[in-house]
N, CA, C and O atoms as CSV, one atom per row, in Angstrom:
chain,resi,resn,atom,element,x,y,z
A,1,MET,N,N,108.017,121.529,80.117
A,1,MET,CA,C,107.681,120.561,81.142
A,1,MET,C,C,106.530,121.120,81.981
A,1,MET,O,O,106.557,122.281,82.388
A,2,ALA,N,N,105.552,120.312,82.227
A,2,ALA,CA,C,104.375,120.732,82.990
A,2,ALA,C,C,104.709,120.808,84.479
A,2,ALA,O,O,105.489,120.008,84.996
A,3,SER,N,N,104.106,121.781,85.156
A,3,SER,CA,C,104.288,121.887,86.592
A,3,SER,C,C,103.460,120.810,87.291
A,3,SER,O,O,102.596,120.174,86.686
A,4,SER,N,N,103.741,120.627,88.552
A,4,SER,CA,C,102.994,119.640,89.330
A,4,SER,C,C,101.510,119.977,89.346
A,4,SER,O,O,100.659,119.096,89.224
A,5,ILE,N,N,101.211,121.256,89.498
A,5,ILE,CA,C,99.802,121.679,89.534
A,5,ILE,C,C,99.121,121.377,88.207
A,5,ILE,O,O,97.988,120.898,88.181
A,6,GLU,N,N,99.810,121.658,87.106
A,6,GLU,CA,C,99.232,121.350,85.787
A,6,GLU,C,C,99.025,119.850,85.624
A,6,GLU,O,O,98.019,119.413,85.065
A,7,SER,N,N,99.974,119.070,86.110
A,7,SER,CA,C,99.849,117.613,86.018
A,7,SER,C,C,98.661,117.109,86.816
A,7,SER,O,O,97.915,116.248,86.350
A,8,ILE,N,N,98.482,117.646,88.020
A,8,ILE,CA,C,97.343,117.254,88.854
A,8,ILE,C,C,96.039,117.612,88.148
A,8,ILE,O,O,95.110,116.806,88.100
A,9,ARG,N,N,95.976,118.806,87.610
A,9,ARG,CA,C,94.759,119.232,86.888
A,9,ARG,C,C,94.474,118.316,85.709
A,9,ARG,O,O,93.331,117.917,85.484
A,10,HIS,N,N,95.520,117.982,84.954
A,10,HIS,CA,C,95.374,117.113,83.787
A,10,HIS,C,C,94.851,115.732,84.211
A,10,HIS,O,O,93.894,115.216,83.633
A,11,ILE,N,N,95.489,115.150,85.219
A,11,ILE,CA,C,95.077,113.821,85.683
A,11,ILE,C,C,93.660,113.851,86.219
A,11,ILE,O,O,92.851,112.983,85.890
A,12,SER,N,N,93.350,114.853,87.052
A,12,SER,CA,C,92.006,114.907,87.648
A,12,SER,C,C,90.936,115.083,86.580
A,12,SER,O,O,89.860,114.491,86.669
A,13,THR,N,N,91.228,115.885,85.582
A,13,THR,CA,C,90.266,116.088,84.495
A,13,THR,C,C,90.070,114.800,83.708
A,13,THR,O,O,88.938,114.389,83.453
A,14,ASN,N,N,91.173,114.165,83.325
A,14,ASN,CA,C,91.091,112.942,82.522
A,14,ASN,C,C,90.437,111.790,83.265
A,14,ASN,O,O,89.765,110.955,82.659
A,15,LEU,N,N,90.636,111.743,84.598
A,15,LEU,CA,C,90.059,110.642,85.373
A,15,LEU,C,C,88.733,111.008,86.017
A,15,LEU,O,O,88.059,110.153,86.591
A,16,GLY,N,N,88.361,112.270,85.922
A,16,GLY,CA,C,87.098,112.709,86.520
A,16,GLY,C,C,87.134,112.677,88.041
A,16,GLY,O,O,86.134,112.361,88.686
A,17,ILE,N,N,88.290,113.007,88.612
A,17,ILE,CA,C,88.458,112.995,90.063
A,17,ILE,C,C,88.741,114.421,90.525
A,17,ILE,O,O,89.506,115.143,89.886
A,18,ASN,N,N,88.137,114.819,91.613
A,18,ASN,CA,C,88.401,116.114,92.218
A,18,ASN,C,C,89.894,116.233,92.538
A,18,ASN,O,O,90.499,115.285,93.037
A,19,GLU,N,N,90.484,117.395,92.250
A,19,GLU,CA,C,91.917,117.608,92.477
A,19,GLU,C,C,92.320,117.356,93.933
A,19,GLU,O,O,93.330,116.703,94.198
A,20,ASP,N,N,91.531,117.873,94.869
A,20,ASP,CA,C,91.859,117.688,96.283
A,20,ASP,C,C,91.848,116.216,96.670
A,20,ASP,O,O,92.719,115.749,97.404
A,21,VAL,N,N,90.856,115.493,96.171
A,21,VAL,CA,C,90.760,114.061,96.468
A,21,VAL,C,C,91.964,113.332,95.878
A,21,VAL,O,O,92.549,112.462,96.525
A,22,LEU,N,N,92.330,113.689,94.655
A,22,LEU,CA,C,93.483,113.065,94.006
A,22,LEU,C,C,94.758,113.300,94.815
A,22,LEU,O,O,95.547,112.376,95.017
A,23,ILE,N,N,94.956,114.519,95.271
A,23,ILE,CA,C,96.151,114.849,96.057
A,23,ILE,C,C,96.148,114.091,97.377
A,23,ILE,O,O,97.164,113.509,97.758
A,24,ARG,N,N,95.022,114.092,98.077
A,24,ARG,CA,C,94.950,113.403,99.372
A,24,ARG,C,C,95.145,111.903,99.227
A,24,ARG,O,O,95.887,111.290,99.995
A,25,GLU,N,N,94.471,111.305,98.230
A,25,GLU,CA,C,94.620,109.865,98.032
A,25,GLU,C,C,96.039,109.521,97.601
A,25,GLU,O,O,96.563,108.467,97.961
A,26,GLY,N,N,96.656,110.404,96.838
A,26,GLY,CA,C,98.051,110.204,96.459
A,26,GLY,C,C,98.963,110.263,97.676
A,26,GLY,O,O,99.903,109.478,97.804
A,27,ALA,N,N,98.672,111.205,98.567
A,27,ALA,CA,C,99.467,111.322,99.799
A,27,ALA,C,C,99.301,110.065,100.652
A,27,ALA,O,O,100.278,109.554,101.200
A,28,VAL,N,N,98.080,109.571,100.765
A,28,VAL,CA,C,97.825,108.349,101.536
A,28,VAL,C,C,98.604,107.179,100.936
A,28,VAL,O,O,99.247,106.420,101.661
A,29,ALA,N,N,98.546,107.038,99.623
A,29,ALA,CA,C,99.260,105.937,98.965
A,29,ALA,C,C,100.766,106.055,99.170
A,29,ALA,O,O,101.438,105.055,99.421
A,30,TYR,N,N,101.294,107.256,99.067
A,30,TYR,CA,C,102.728,107.463,99.266
A,30,TYR,C,C,103.138,107.112,100.687
A,30,TYR,O,O,104.112,106.390,100.897
A,31,ILE,N,N,102.394,107.624,101.664
A,31,ILE,CA,C,102.736,107.371,103.067
A,31,ILE,C,C,102.666,105.875,103.364
A,31,ILE,O,O,103.546,105.335,104.035
A,32,LYS,N,N,101.629,105.208,102.870
A,32,LYS,CA,C,101.513,103.762,103.093
A,32,LYS,C,C,102.686,103.008,102.475
A,32,LYS,O,O,103.183,102.051,103.067
A,33,SER,N,N,103.134,103.427,101.290
A,33,SER,CA,C,104.256,102.745,100.649
A,33,SER,C,C,105.546,102.951,101.447
A,33,SER,O,O,106.369,102.039,101.523
A,34,ARG,N,N,105.735,104.126,102.039
A,34,ARG,CA,C,106.916,104.397,102.863
A,34,ARG,C,C,106.862,103.567,104.154
A,34,ARG,O,O,107.881,103.037,104.597
A,35,ILE,N,N,105.670,103.457,104.751
A,35,ILE,CA,C,105.529,102.634,105.956
A,35,ILE,C,C,105.894,101.184,105.640
A,35,ILE,O,O,106.628,100.549,106.397
A,36,LYS,N,N,105.388,100.663,104.531
A,36,LYS,CA,C,105.695,99.280,104.147
A,36,LYS,C,C,107.190,99.085,103.925
A,36,LYS,O,O,107.747,98.065,104.332
A,37,ALA,N,N,107.842,100.047,103.288
A,37,ALA,CA,C,109.280,99.945,103.049
A,37,ALA,C,C,110.049,99.923,104.372
A,37,ALA,O,O,110.972,99.127,104.545
A,38,HIS,N,N,109.670,100.786,105.291
A,38,HIS,CA,C,110.326,100.805,106.600
A,38,HIS,C,C,110.060,99.515,107.370
A,38,HIS,O,O,110.943,99.015,108.067
A,39,MET,N,N,108.861,98.982,107.249
A,39,MET,CA,C,108.535,97.736,107.944
A,39,MET,C,C,109.369,96.577,107.384
A,39,MET,O,O,109.804,95.701,108.131
A,40,ARG,N,N,109.584,96.582,106.070
A,40,ARG,CA,C,110.449,95.547,105.474
A,40,ARG,C,C,111.875,95.669,106.016
A,40,ARG,O,O,112.508,94.669,106.354
A,41,ASP,N,N,112.371,96.913,106.095
A,41,ASP,CA,C,113.716,97.130,106.633
A,41,ASP,C,C,113.805,96.666,108.086
A,41,ASP,O,O,114.779,96.029,108.488
A,42,ARG,N,N,112.775,96.994,108.867
A,42,ARG,CA,C,112.745,96.600,110.278
A,42,ARG,C,C,112.734,95.080,110.400
A,42,ARG,O,O,113.475,94.505,111.198
A,43,LEU,N,N,111.898,94.447,109.611
A,43,LEU,CA,C,111.786,92.988,109.647
A,43,LEU,C,C,113.111,92.320,109.265
A,43,LEU,O,O,113.488,91.307,109.855
A,44,GLU,N,N,113.807,92.878,108.293
A,44,GLU,CA,C,115.083,92.316,107.862
A,44,GLU,C,C,116.101,92.350,109.004
A,44,GLU,O,O,116.810,91.371,109.236
A,45,ILE,N,N,116.170,93.466,109.708
A,45,ILE,CA,C,117.110,93.567,110.835
A,45,ILE,C,C,116.696,92.628,111.956
A,45,ILE,O,O,117.537,91.931,112.523
A,46,MET,N,N,115.414,92.604,112.281
A,46,MET,CA,C,114.938,91.747,113.370
A,46,MET,C,C,115.163,90.269,113.041
A,46,MET,O,O,115.522,89.477,113.913
A,47,HIS,N,N,114.952,89.914,111.793
A,47,HIS,CA,C,115.167,88.529,111.370
A,47,HIS,C,C,116.655,88.169,111.443
A,47,HIS,O,O,117.017,87.073,111.870
A,48,ARG,N,N,117.507,89.103,111.022
A,48,ARG,CA,C,118.953,88.866,111.032
A,48,ARG,C,C,119.451,88.532,112.434
A,48,ARG,O,O,120.318,87.676,112.611
A,49,TYR,N,N,118.892,89.215,113.422
A,49,TYR,CA,C,119.335,89.003,114.800
A,49,TYR,C,C,118.410,88.082,115.597
A,49,TYR,O,O,118.657,87.809,116.772
A,50,ARG,N,N,117.354,87.611,114.955
A,50,ARG,CA,C,116.386,86.726,115.611
A,50,ARG,C,C,115.843,87.352,116.899
A,50,ARG,O,O,115.876,86.752,117.974
A,51,ILE,N,N,115.345,88.576,116.747
A,51,ILE,CA,C,114.763,89.290,117.883
A,51,ILE,C,C,113.344,89.703,117.509
A,51,ILE,O,O,112.978,89.721,116.334
A,52,SER,N,N,112.541,90.038,118.543
A,52,SER,CA,C,111.157,90.412,118.269
A,52,SER,C,C,110.812,91.829,118.730
A,52,SER,O,O,109.696,92.301,118.513
A,53,SER,N,N,111.783,92.513,119.371
A,53,SER,CA,C,111.510,93.874,119.822
A,53,SER,C,C,112.814,94.645,120.009
A,53,SER,O,O,113.896,94.062,120.080
A,54,LEU,N,N,112.685,95.951,120.084
A,54,LEU,CA,C,113.850,96.795,120.361
A,54,LEU,C,C,114.445,96.480,121.718
A,54,LEU,O,O,115.664,96.417,121.873
A,55,ASP,N,N,113.581,96.281,122.699
A,55,ASP,CA,C,114.062,95.979,124.050
A,55,ASP,C,C,114.874,94.685,124.068
A,55,ASP,O,O,115.931,94.613,124.695
A,56,GLU,N,N,114.373,93.675,123.377
A,56,GLU,CA,C,115.094,92.404,123.313
A,56,GLU,C,C,116.444,92.590,122.620
A,56,GLU,O,O,117.450,92.026,123.050
A,57,PHE,N,N,116.462,93.380,121.552
A,57,PHE,CA,C,117.703,93.645,120.828
A,57,PHE,C,C,118.724,94.321,121.745
A,57,PHE,O,O,119.874,93.891,121.833
A,58,GLU,N,N,118.292,95.378,122.422
A,58,GLU,CA,C,119.186,96.111,123.320
A,58,GLU,C,C,119.720,95.199,124.426
A,58,GLU,O,O,120.902,95.243,124.767
A,59,GLU,N,N,118.842,94.383,124.972
A,59,GLU,CA,C,119.242,93.464,126.039
A,59,GLU,C,C,120.293,92.466,125.547
A,59,GLU,O,O,121.270,92.185,126.241
A,60,LYS,N,N,120.074,91.932,124.330
A,60,LYS,CA,C,121.015,90.944,123.789
A,60,LYS,C,C,122.376,91.577,123.479
A,60,LYS,O,O,123.412,90.936,123.654
A,61,VAL,N,N,122.374,92.817,123.026
A,61,VAL,CA,C,123.644,93.502,122.778
A,61,VAL,C,C,124.353,93.755,124.107
A,61,VAL,O,O,125.551,93.508,124.243
A,62,ARG,N,N,123.591,94.252,125.083
A,62,ARG,CA,C,124.159,94.557,126.398
A,62,ARG,C,C,124.725,93.296,127.065
A,62,ARG,O,O,125.772,93.342,127.712
A,63,ASP,N,N,124.010,92.157,126.897
A,63,ASP,CA,C,124.446,90.897,127.516
A,63,ASP,C,C,125.555,90.194,126.733
A,63,ASP,O,O,126.124,89.210,127.206
A,64,GLY,N,N,125.859,90.693,125.552
A,64,GLY,CA,C,126.904,90.077,124.742
A,64,GLY,C,C,126.416,88.968,123.839
A,64,GLY,O,O,127.225,88.326,123.169
A,65,ASP,N,N,125.105,88.718,123.799
A,65,ASP,CA,C,124.557,87.688,122.907
A,65,ASP,C,C,124.644,88.125,121.446
A,65,ASP,O,O,124.678,87.294,120.539
A,66,ILE,N,N,124.678,89.424,121.236
A,66,ILE,CA,C,124.868,90.010,119.910
A,66,ILE,C,C,126.120,90.874,120.011
A,66,ILE,O,O,126.239,91.681,120.933
A,67,PRO,N,N,127.066,90.715,119.067
A,67,PRO,CA,C,128.286,91.523,119.122
A,67,PRO,C,C,127.972,93.020,119.127
A,67,PRO,O,O,127.059,93.481,118.443
A,68,GLU,N,N,128.760,93.775,119.925
A,68,GLU,CA,C,128.531,95.220,120.015
A,68,GLU,C,C,128.631,95.890,118.655
A,68,GLU,O,O,127.887,96.823,118.352
A,69,HIS,N,N,129.554,95.406,117.841
A,69,HIS,CA,C,129.661,95.952,116.487
A,69,HIS,C,C,129.342,94.840,115.519
A,69,HIS,O,O,130.049,93.833,115.523
A,70,PRO,N,N,128.348,94.952,114.710
A,70,PRO,CA,C,127.551,96.134,114.396
A,70,PRO,C,C,126.244,96.244,115.180
A,70,PRO,O,O,125.357,97.003,114.790
A,71,GLY,N,N,126.117,95.509,116.264
A,71,GLY,CA,C,124.862,95.477,117.012
A,71,GLY,C,C,124.345,96.850,117.412
A,71,GLY,O,O,123.181,97.169,117.168
A,72,TRP,N,N,125.206,97.674,118.031
A,72,TRP,CA,C,124.738,98.992,118.465
A,72,TRP,C,C,124.329,99.855,117.272
A,72,TRP,O,O,123.339,100.585,117.332
A,73,GLU,N,N,125.104,99.763,116.184
A,73,GLU,CA,C,124.759,100.538,114.989
A,73,GLU,C,C,123.401,100.112,114.432
A,73,GLU,O,O,122.573,100.948,114.072
A,74,ASP,N,N,123.189,98.803,114.367
A,74,ASP,CA,C,121.906,98.305,113.858
A,74,ASP,C,C,120.763,98.651,114.810
A,74,ASP,O,O,119.636,98.878,114.369
A,75,LEU,N,N,121.046,98.693,116.104
A,75,LEU,CA,C,120.023,99.101,117.062
A,75,LEU,C,C,119.617,100.555,116.810
A,75,LEU,O,O,118.434,100.891,116.857
A,76,ILE,N,N,120.600,101.408,116.544
A,76,ILE,CA,C,120.300,102.811,116.234
A,76,ILE,C,C,119.489,102.905,114.949
A,76,ILE,O,O,118.530,103.674,114.874
A,77,VAL,N,N,119.864,102.134,113.949
A,77,VAL,CA,C,119.112,102.114,112.691
A,77,VAL,C,C,117.679,101.671,112.957
A,77,VAL,O,O,116.732,102.271,112.449
A,78,LEU,N,N,117.524,100.631,113.747
A,78,LEU,CA,C,116.193,100.117,114.073
A,78,LEU,C,C,115.366,101.157,114.829
A,78,LEU,O,O,114.174,101.314,114.565
A,79,GLU,N,N,115.996,101.867,115.768
A,79,GLU,CA,C,115.285,102.930,116.487
A,79,GLU,C,C,114.848,104.037,115.533
A,79,GLU,O,O,113.746,104.570,115.660
A,80,ASN,N,N,115.707,104.379,114.582
A,80,ASN,CA,C,115.348,105.408,113.601
A,80,ASN,C,C,114.216,104.948,112.689
A,80,ASN,O,O,113.343,105.735,112.324
A,81,ILE,N,N,114.239,103.681,112.326
A,81,ILE,CA,C,113.154,103.123,111.511
A,81,ILE,C,C,111.836,103.207,112.281
A,81,ILE,O,O,110.816,103.623,111.732
A,82,GLU,N,N,111.863,102.811,113.553
A,82,GLU,CA,C,110.654,102.868,114.394
A,82,GLU,C,C,110.130,104.301,114.480
A,82,GLU,O,O,108.925,104.530,114.381
A,83,ALA,N,N,111.038,105.268,114.666
A,83,ALA,CA,C,110.630,106.673,114.761
A,83,ALA,C,C,110.007,107.136,113.446
A,83,ALA,O,O,109.012,107.861,113.449
A,84,SER,N,N,110.587,106.718,112.330
A,84,SER,CA,C,110.037,107.094,111.026
A,84,SER,C,C,108.655,106.498,110.811
A,84,SER,O,O,107.755,107.173,110.311
A,85,ILE,N,N,108.485,105.241,111.184
A,85,ILE,CA,C,107.171,104.596,111.052
A,85,ILE,C,C,106.141,105.343,111.888
A,85,ILE,O,O,105.036,105.614,111.416
A,86,ASN,N,N,106.495,105.677,113.125
A,86,ASN,CA,C,105.564,106.402,113.992
A,86,ASN,C,C,105.188,107.755,113.400
A,86,ASN,O,O,104.021,108.145,113.432
A,87,LYS,N,N,106.162,108.463,112.866
A,87,LYS,CA,C,105.905,109.771,112.248
A,87,LYS,C,C,104.994,109.624,111.028
A,87,LYS,O,O,104.048,110.392,110.852
A,88,LEU,N,N,105.290,108.630,110.189
A,88,LEU,CA,C,104.471,108.389,109.005
A,88,LEU,C,C,103.042,107.997,109.382
A,88,LEU,O,O,102.088,108.440,108.743
A,89,GLU,N,N,102.894,107.171,110.412
A,89,GLU,CA,C,101.552,106.770,110.846
A,89,GLU,C,C,100.761,107.971,111.364
A,89,GLU,O,O,99.554,108.064,111.140
A,90,THR,N,N,101.434,108.884,112.051
A,90,THR,CA,C,100.777,110.106,112.519
A,90,THR,C,C,100.317,110.941,111.329
A,90,THR,O,O,99.190,111.436,111.309
A,91,GLU,N,N,101.184,111.094,110.347
A,91,GLU,CA,C,100.826,111.866,109.151
A,91,GLU,C,C,99.703,111.181,108.375
A,91,GLU,O,O,98.835,111.850,107.814
A,92,LEU,N,N,99.719,109.863,108.344
A,92,LEU,CA,C,98.658,109.122,107.659
A,92,LEU,C,C,97.312,109.409,108.312
A,92,LEU,O,O,96.322,109.646,107.620
A,93,LEU,N,N,97.273,109.388,109.637
A,93,LEU,CA,C,96.031,109.717,110.340
A,93,LEU,C,C,95.579,111.139,110.018
A,93,LEU,O,O,94.387,111.392,109.840
A,94,HIS,N,N,96.523,112.054,109.944
A,94,HIS,CA,C,96.200,113.444,109.630
A,94,HIS,C,C,95.583,113.559,108.232
A,94,HIS,O,O,94.565,114.227,108.052
A,95,VAL,N,N,96.199,112.909,107.254
A,95,VAL,CA,C,95.689,112.970,105.882
A,95,VAL,C,C,94.332,112.287,105.793
A,95,VAL,O,O,93.436,112.780,105.108
A,96,LYS,N,N,94.171,111.160,106.475
A,96,LYS,CA,C,92.883,110.456,106.445
A,96,LYS,C,C,91.784,111.319,107.086
A,96,LYS,O,O,90.639,111.302,106.634
A,97,ASP,N,N,92.133,112.066,108.135
A,97,ASP,CA,C,91.152,112.973,108.743
A,97,ASP,C,C,90.727,114.031,107.734
A,97,ASP,O,O,89.567,114.442,107.729
A,98,LEU,N,N,91.638,114.476,106.886
A,98,LEU,CA,C,91.291,115.462,105.872
A,98,LEU,C,C,90.340,114.873,104.833
A,98,LEU,O,O,89.488,115.578,104.292
A,99,LEU,N,N,90.491,113.565,104.554
A,99,LEU,CA,C,89.610,112.904,103.589
A,99,LEU,C,C,88.173,112.854,104.100
A,99,LEU,O,O,87.221,112.954,103.326
A,100,VAL,N,N,88.035,112.698,105.402
A,100,VAL,CA,C,86.697,112.614,106.008
A,100,VAL,C,C,86.041,113.972,106.063
A,100,VAL,O,O,84.827,114.089,105.896
A,101,ALA,N,N,86.847,115.015,106.300
A,101,ALA,CA,C,86.309,116.372,106.462
A,101,ALA,C,C,85.717,116.926,105.199
A,101,ALA,O,O,85.229,118.056,105.190
């Protein structure tokens, strides 16, 4: 079985792409796909509860417009999704800065 480094070398040679560029562009594509997946998850939860923000969700749970269970659990999930998106977006900017350099 070929190592990751050997695979990168093979692909870059066959496609005529610099190894570093291939790795960076691959990282960008991966991060973007993870952001999209998290955004779909976020949208599904927001649509389920008919809310447009975390603050609105928290307010509706606190006011009893959304049942506490599973409302609080879904709010925590939504907060974690938001944190993951923010982290991924930061990493995306970092990788894109490397592409420019």
